[in-house]
C-alpha positions in Angstrom: -1.4 19.9 34.6 -2.4 19.7 31.0 -1.6 16.6 29.0 -1.4 18.5 25.7 1.9 19.9 24.5 1.9 22.7 22.0 3.8 22.0 18.8 6.2 24.7 17.6 5.4 26.2 14.2 8.4 24.2 12.8 7.2 20.9 14.4 3.7 21.4 12.9 5.2 22.2 9.5 7.3 19.0 9.9 4.1 17.0 10.5 2.4 18.5 7.4 5.5 17.8 5.3 5.9 14.3 6.6 2.5 13.1 5.4 3.4 14.1 1.8 5.9 11.2 1.3 6.5 9.7 4.8 10.2 10.6 4.6 11.3 12.2 7.9 14.6 13.5 6.6 13.0 15.3 3.6 10.1 16.5 5.8 12.6 18.0 8.3 14.5 19.8 5.5 11.2 21.1 3.9 10.1 22.3 7.3 13.2 24.4 7.6 15.5 22.3 9.8 19.2 22.2 9.0 20.2 19.8 6.2 23.1 18.6 8.2 20.8 17.5 11.1 17.6 16.7 9.2 18.0 13.0 9.5 18.5 13.0 13.2 15.8 15.7 13.8 13.3 13.8 11.6 13.9 10.6 13.6 13.6 12.4 16.9 10.4 14.1 15.9 8.9 10.8 15.0 9.6 9.4 18.5 7.7 12.2 20.2 4.1 11.1 21.1 2.6 14.6 20.5 4.1 14.7 17.0 2.9 11.2 16.3 -0.6 12.3 17.4 -0.5 15.4 15.1 0.7 13.3 12.1 -2.2 10.8 12.8 -4.7 13.7 12.9 -3.4 15.1 9.6 -3.6 11.7 8.0 -7.1 11.1 9.2 -8.2 14.5 7.9 -6.7 13.7 4.5 -8.4 10.4 4.4 -11.7 12.1 5.1 -11.0 14.8 2.5 -10.0 12.5 -0.3 -12.3 9.7 0.8 -9.5 7.1 0.8 -8.8 4.3 3.3 -6.5 1.4 3.6 -9.4 -0.8 2.9 -10.0 0.9 -0.4 -6.4 0.7 -1.4 -6.2 -3.0 -0.5 -9.5 -3.6 -2.5 -8.0 -2.0 -5.6 -4.8 -4.1 -5.3 -7.0 -7.2 -5.0 -8.9 -6.3 -8.1 -5.6 -6.1 -10.0 -4.0 -9.1 -8.3 -6.9 -11.4 -9.0 -8.0 -10.0 -12.4 -8.9 -12.5 -15.0 -8.2 -11.9 -18.7 -11.2 -14.1 -19.4 -13.4 -11.1 -18.3 -11.8 -8.9 -21.0 -11.7 -11.2 -24.0 -14.2 -13.5 -25.8 -12.6 -16.9 -26.4 -13.4 -18.3 -29.9 -12.2 -21.2 -32.0 -8.5 -21.3 -31.4 -8.3 -17.6 -30.5 -9.9 -14.6 -28.9 -11.3 -11.1 -29.5 -11.2 -8.3 -27.1 -14.5 -7.2 -25.7 -15.5 -3.5 -26.2 -14.6 -1.5 -23.1 -18.3 -0.8 -22.3 -18.9 -4.6 -22.2 -16.3 -5.1 -19.5 -17.5 -5.0 -15.9 -16.1 -1.9 -14.0 -14.2 -4.1 -11.5 -12.7 -6.2 -14.3 -11.5 -2.9 -15.9 -9.3 -2.3 -12.9 -6.9 -5.0 -14.2 -6.4 -3.1 -17.5 -3.4 -0.8 -17.8 -4.0 0.2 -21.4 -6.8 -0.4 -23.9 -6.0 0.8 -27.4 -8.4 0.9 -30.3 -6.8 1.7 -33.7 -7.5 1.2 -37.4 -5.8 -2.2 -37.3 -7.8 -3.4 -34.3 -7.7 -3.4 -30.5 -5.0 -4.3 -28.1 -4.8 -4.5 -24.3 -2.1 -4.4 -21.7 -3.0 -5.8 -18.3 -1.8 -4.4 -15.0 1.1 -6.1 -13.3 -0.6 -8.9 -11.2 2.7 -10.0 -9.7 3.4 -6.5 -8.3 -0.1 -6.2 -6.9 0.3 -9.6 -5.2 3.7 -8.6 -3.8 2.2 -5.5 -2.3 -0.7 -7.4 -0.8 1.7 -10.0 0.6 3.7 -7.2 2.2 0.6 -5.7 3.6 -0.4 -9.0 5.1 3.0 -9.6 6.6 3.7 -12.6 4.4 7.3 -11.5 3.7 8.1 -11.0 7.4 11.8 -10.6 7.6 12.0 -12.2 11.1 10.5 -15.4 9.9 12.6 -15.4 6.7 15.9 -14.5 8.6 15.4 -17.3 11.1 15.2 -19.8 8.2 11.8 -20.9 9.4 9.9 -22.6 6.7 6.2 -23.5 6.5 7.0 -27.1 7.6 8.6 -25.9 10.8 5.7 -23.4 11.5 3.1 -26.2 11.0 5.1 -28.5 13.3 5.2 -25.8 16.0 1.5 -25.2 15.6 0.7 -28.9 15.9 2.9 -29.2 19.0 1.1 -26.3 20.7 -2.2 -27.7 19.8 -1.3 -31.1 21.4 -0.1 -29.4 24.6 -3.2 -27.1 24.7 -6.1 -29.1 23.1 
């Protein structure tokens, strides 16, 4: 007996549509499922192992095609999150001047949102470090709702860890 299940044309189209925005309801509608049942159908499709496998295959193929990976995305977020304006400006007596764009290291430029050179001078707007840090924290599970909902603080986590260490040295 074969372990592979053939996807219907509509299921395969659902998989292709799902990887666009990772929205099962919208993917179901775009694949031609009824709008009234799209939410349920999308959910059910995502629970089927053979559909999960196909979605995974499509995502891997896209990653190879566009040469993107989770590591690359996390690295870009890190460059923004830990950017340093000191790499973009020259500090002088009581003030600063912006470095020319070609003088700024390519990795440091990742922290720049906008660099404007005009008749009156240059101005710069940095990327949102707080947002990049927030996304990194989410990626690392630092905002885990289970820990937060239980009201477990760092003190309690440390106490638990110490207790476990004492029991199992």
